[in-house]
N, C-alpha and C positions, 0 to 999 in steps of 0.2 A: 501494500498502499505508499502510496505518493503520501510522504511527511516533508513539511510543508514548515519554518521555523519563523514570526513576525518576531521580529525583537524590534521593542518601543524606545525611545528615546524619552525619558519619562511614563519610565513603567507603571506607575504608582498613582499619577492623575486622572482625573476624573474620566476621560476620553480614553486612554487606555484600559481602564479597569472597565467601564460601562462594555466595549469591543469585544474584551476576554470573556463577561460574564455573557454577552448578547452569543459570540461564539460558543460557551458552553452549555446554554439554553438549547441554543438552536439546533446544537449536534444531540442533545438528548428528547428533543422534538416537546420540549415544554413551550416553546412559543412560535410563532412563524417568523421567516424574517423577512420583517416587513421591514423597505429602504435598503434592502439588500440586490440593489443595479442586478450584480453579477447572478441569480437568483431566476431572472424574468430569461424568456425560452428565446431570446435573441442571443447569448450567449452560452445555448446549449452544446452549439457544434466546436468550440474550444477547446473542449476537453479542460476546463480550469482544474485545479486543486479543490474539494468538494472544502465546505467550511469546517466539517470535522478533519479534516487531516491538518488542519494549521495547532501549532505546536508554540507556545508564549514565552516568553522569556523581555530583557532587556538592562535596562541601567535607568537609575533613579540615584537622588543626592541625600531623599528622606525616607524613613523608614517605617510609613505607615502599612500596615498590615494592607492585602490589594480585599481582602473581608471586611475589615474597619472603615477603608475608604470608601467600602462600595453603601455604609449605614447613610451617610446625609444622602446620596444620590437616591437612596428609595427613601429618605426623608422629605424629601423635595420632589419627588413622584418619576423621576428620570426614569427610575428601575423600578419592577414588581418586588413589594419586598420580601414577597415567599420567594424570588429566586437565589438572593444572599443566604438564606438559610440553605436552601437546596443542594448549592453548590459552593457552601464553605471547606470541604475536606479539599475540591481539585481547586479555587482558587488559592488555598494553602500552597497547593502542588507549585502552582504558575509561580506563587510568591518566592519560592523556595529557590528557581529561576536567576529573579531579581538580582542585579552586580550592582554594584558600588560605583556611581559616575565619576565623572572625571569634571573639578572648576574651573574655570577659566584661572590657570598660572599667570600672580601678579606679572612675573619676567616673561612667558608667553608658554607657549604649548613644545614639548620636549619628546624627544623620541620614544624617551621611557612612558609618558602619558598615553600617545596613542597604542605603543607596544600593549599595553595593558588593556587597552580597548579591543582590540584586534583579539587579543589571546582570548576573552570572556565569549567575544562570538568565536570560532574555533572550537572553543571545549563544548559551548552549549549545541552545533551543528555536529558533531563526534559522541555527545552523550547522548543525543539522543536521535539519531538515525537519520540525518535530516536528510531529504534530497539536496535543498539549496535553500537562502536566509535571507528573509527581505527587513531591511532593518528600515522603520518608523520614526524618524522626526516628530517629538509628543511633545516637545518642551517649552519653555517659556520664549515669549517673542524677542530679540533678540535687538538690540538696534542697528542699524547699517554699520557693516564694518568699516574701520578707514582705510586709507588707500594703504596697501602695503606691496614689496615687492612678493613677497612669497604668496600671497593670492593671484596670480599673475603669471608664475615663470614656476613650472612643475621645479626644475633646476633649483630655486632659488628657496623652492618650499623645503625641498630635501637636507638643503644647506644649515634653512635655521628651525630646523628639527632634529639635526646633529649635536647643534651651536645650544639647545635649549629655551630660542625665542622665538620661536615662531610666533606673527601676530595674527595668530586667526581666529574667528571666533568659533566657538565652542561646537557649534553644529557642523564647520566645516573638519575639526576634528573628528569629531565622530561619522563623518561620511568618509573623511580619507580612512581610517582602521576599519569601515566596512570595506570600500571596496578593497583595500590590501587583504581582507578575511577574504573577496571573494564573493561578497554579500549583493543586490543590488538594494537601491535606495530611494526611500521617500520621501521629501521633505513635504510636510503637510502643515508645514509652518511659512511666515515669512521670512524665516530666517536663510541664511546663506547658502545653509548646509553646502550641495555638491557645486554648486551654479558657478563661483568662480573659478577663470579659464585653466588656474591648477588643476582644480578638482576637478571639473569636467574631463582636460584634457588626460588625466589618471584613470577614468571611467572609461574612456577611449581605449587608451593603452591596455588596457586590463579586458578590453570589451565585455565592459558590464552596463546594463541600460538603469537607468533613473528617471524618476517623476517628480515631478513637483510644477509650481508651489501655492502655496495657501489656499488652502481646505476651501471650497464653497459650500456653504451648511446652511444659509440664511439668506440676511439680505443681498448678500450677490448676485447669487442664485436667483432669485427673484428680479434683478436688476438682470441680467443676461437671455430672463425669458422674454421679457414686457419692452428692454432696450432694441430688439431686432423690430420688433412691433411696432414701433414708431417709425424707424427707418423703412423698413419695407411697403410703407404706408404712404411714406413721401409725407409725413408730419413731423416739422421742425421743432426737438425741444430744445427750449431758452432755457432750462436752468433746471438743475437734477439737485436737490438740498436732502441731506443722509444725515439722521442724528441715530447715536448708536448706544444705547446704553448694557451695561455689562458690568456683571459681578464674579464671583468665584477667583482663581487663584488666576485665570487667563483675562480677570478684569484688574486684577489686584496687578498684575505684569505691564499690563496695557497704562494705568497709571501714570509710569515712568513714561517722560517725554519723550526719549530715545527711541523707544518700544514703539508707543505709540505713531510716531512720526512712520515705524518701518510697517507698520500694519495700516495705515491709511493710507499712504503710498500704493501699497500690496492694492486694497480695496478698491482705488480708483481709477488704477493704470487700465481698464479694462473699458471703461466707457466711453472714450473717445472712438477705440476701434470699432465699437458694436455701433454710432451710430453715427460714423463716419464724419464726424467734425466733432473740433473742443467745443464745451457745454462748460459754463458756469455754475457754481454751485458749491458751497461749504459741506464737508464732510467732516464729523464730528463722530470721535470715540470714548466715552465715559464710563468711569467707576462706579456702580451704584453696588455700592455690598449687601444692601437687603434682598438687591435680586438672586444674590446666589448662583447656581449655575445655570440660571433663567438669562439671556439677550432679550431686548425687545428693541426696533428699528422703526424710526418713521421717517418716512420718506416721501415730499413735495416735488413733484413734474410739473412742471411750465410748459407750454408748448405751443404752436402757434399752428393753425389748420388752414386751409381754404378761404381768402379774401384774406388775410389777417386775423385771424376769428383768436381769439384767445382766450386756452382751456388752461383745464389742469387736470392731477391724478392723485390721487392721496392713496398711502394706502401704512399700515402695519403690520410686523411682523413681529410673530413674540413665538419662544419654544425652546425648548431646553438642549442647552450647549451638547452634550457628550452624547446625545441619544441624537441628534442629529449627523454628527462626526462619528460614530462609534460604528456603521454599518458599512461607511467609505475606507474605514480601513480595513475593514475585511474585505471589501471591492476590492482594495486596491492592492492588499497583499497578494489576490488572487491574482491578478490581473499581470502584477509587476512581474509575481513567478512567472507567469506563462509567456511573457517579453521574452526574461531570461533562458527560458526553456525554447525558444523559439529564436533562439541568436540577434535577438536586436541589441543595440549598443548606443548609447548617449541615451539625449532626453529622447522619452515616448511622447511624441507627442498626440495622439488619440489619446493618453489619459487627461487631454487636459479639461475633460468634460467636467473632472473633479474640482478643478484648482481658478484661481479668481485671476493668477497671473503666471500662464501656462508657460511653461518650459519648450523649447525644441520649434517652437512655431506654433502654427493651426489656427484655426478662427476661437474668435472667442463667444457668438451667441451658440448658445447652450443647444437650439437644432440641429446645427449645423455640427457642432462636437457629439449630439449622440449618432449621428450616423458616420461621422466618421471613426468612431468606437465601434459601432457595432457592424461596421465592415470590413475594421482588422480583424474583429471576433468571429465574425462570421469566415472571414478567408482571409489569411493573416497576408497576400500576397495583394490584398486590397488595402492596407494601411499608409497611413502618411511614410515618406521616406524622406 
């Protein structure tokens, strides 16, 4: 039986915990795989690994046991309380496979740091008899990286690691270790991960696929469906203003101005592509601790119709962040393993369907992204190249 490892960075966070609990519940037949795109009939021909074939582990900096971490999710209504009790033993087994991660050293990353991360991945693959491992970054949003030669030049990166002063973000250190261990990589956050040229070149050299960036789960998902409607009906959008309220750990991280800038840039990047022209409108993300794991978005769209008629559309989106993201983690693990098995190398543009800022080119509109994804999975020769 095919066994695929899913190694999460931020393995005890809300999204990773919900994904693990959901996979266990789906495998046992305790819940339906609602929200799992890869369970749709369009993906049957691809021969994807099953949800029950996924084996979980990861890195984290914190010590909260997975079963304990699931309790506030159940209290908030993001997961059914009965599941935390039903799968407590299985959650414990996954928790024992979580290893301590690495914080960004003041002097920079060294060979010792990345070797330790790589060793954890290789030991995981060997101990669990895994065919391959997909590493998924679910860590907190980082500020944009400062310019550094080691981010652009593979040779300088190796030299800096040997010298112990590699000025790369933690997400790129994890990506480096994952690629060196022969693992494909999913950048589910706006973090740099494998995007810098030095890392993307390493993926190409080692023949490994990766996907990213910044999972499209809420308000931006709605935008990617609505914006093409205005464009195809030749209605001119004059402004698109967005306010996002977010609690929980992600909201707390985004209270930092640097991290907030990184996230808002990622969210805003696709709108001009979708509409075909620049558009005015502020985009805010505000931390509201009282919301917990719930995220709320208010959008106001001002548009112009025939003979200059001024009109508007408004919508409110509210949802459990972890419940929206978790099924996408399962989808991306299965699809990225498929990309690895079929010999894809570098960023996989068909997986742009899942991201706010898709790597590797390809369309930004949701319907076009869906067609590209399903064409690839029905016949790998039909994918983007």
